[in-house]
N, C-alpha and C positions, 0 to 999 in steps of 0.2 A: 765387243772391248777388250786390247792387247795390249798388256802392259809389258809383255817383254822387251827389253832393248838388248843391243847386241852385247854389250857388256855384261849387264847379266846371266845371256846366255851363254860366254864363256864360265862367267862362275859357277852355274849351273848342273854344266860337263864339267867340271871339275869335281867339282862333288859324287857327279854319278864313275869318274874317272878313280876317284876314292873310295869310293861304297860309304859315302857319305850323304847321300839322298836325303834323309830325316832333320839335315840343317836349316833345309830351302822349307820345309814349313815352319818355320820362327821367321821368316821376313817379312817385314813389315807391305812388301808386297803381294805377297800370297795371302799376308792374314786379311787386305782390304777386298783382294779375288775371292773371295770367300765370305766376308761381310753381304758384297755384292750378290754373289749369289745366294746367300740365305736369303736377299729383301728380296729377290729376283721369284723364288721357290717358294716364297711364303712359310720358311723354316716346315715346309714340309716334305717327308721322301718323295722323292720320285716316283721310284718303281712303285712303291704302294698305289702312290696317285694314277697310274699306269693301271693298275690292277683293281679300281677303284676302291678301293682304302683310304687308309688316313695312317700317318705313321710322320713322329716329329724326327727333327732334323739330331742326327746320330755322328755323322762325317761328309767333310766335301767331296767326293767323290770324281778323278781325273777317268775320265772315259779311254782316253787315251794314257798309256802311263808316262809319268814324267822319264823314268827311265828309257822307252822305248821311242819318245819324240816330246824332246825339251822342248821342243819350240814352240810349242804346247802348252806349257805349264801355266801358263800365266794368261788362259786366254778364256773368258766368260764362257763361251760357247764350247768349251772344253771339259767342262765342271760342271757336275748337280749334285744338289743334296739329298743322300741317300741315309734311311734309318739304319740302325748299329748291326737288327738281322741281315737288312739287302747289303750294307758294307762289307758285312762275311761272309756271304752270299757269294758276292765277288771275286774276295778275297778271302779263300779257303788259309792259302796259303800261311795267313798268317793268325790264323783264331789260338796255334799253338806257339806262335813266336811270344817272345818277353819284349814288351814294351820299350823300347831304347830311351825315347823321351814322354813324359806326358806334359799338355800343356789345357786350354781352356777345349777343345777339339773335343779332346777324353770325355768332358762330361757334359 
């Protein structure tokens, strides 16, 4: 499933250019994609699952970063559910960062 349309890609590229990517995560298209990923992955951390463990939903992770491959930002096969622990391992740079925004994904 790919929800990216040319006008959305232009809008996302502008957000990247303006260093406002966090606004992308409020888009209805992203929220819909995230809900589909949660259903597909059964709200379970896919890295935990690969390790034979069980971890609950913490974040919807883009395998190819939004800034690097914006054309894949709304593609279901490019996202997976991770627990907070594994998301922090994948993104250690975000551990010391102050959250720019908070939404239901943070809880």
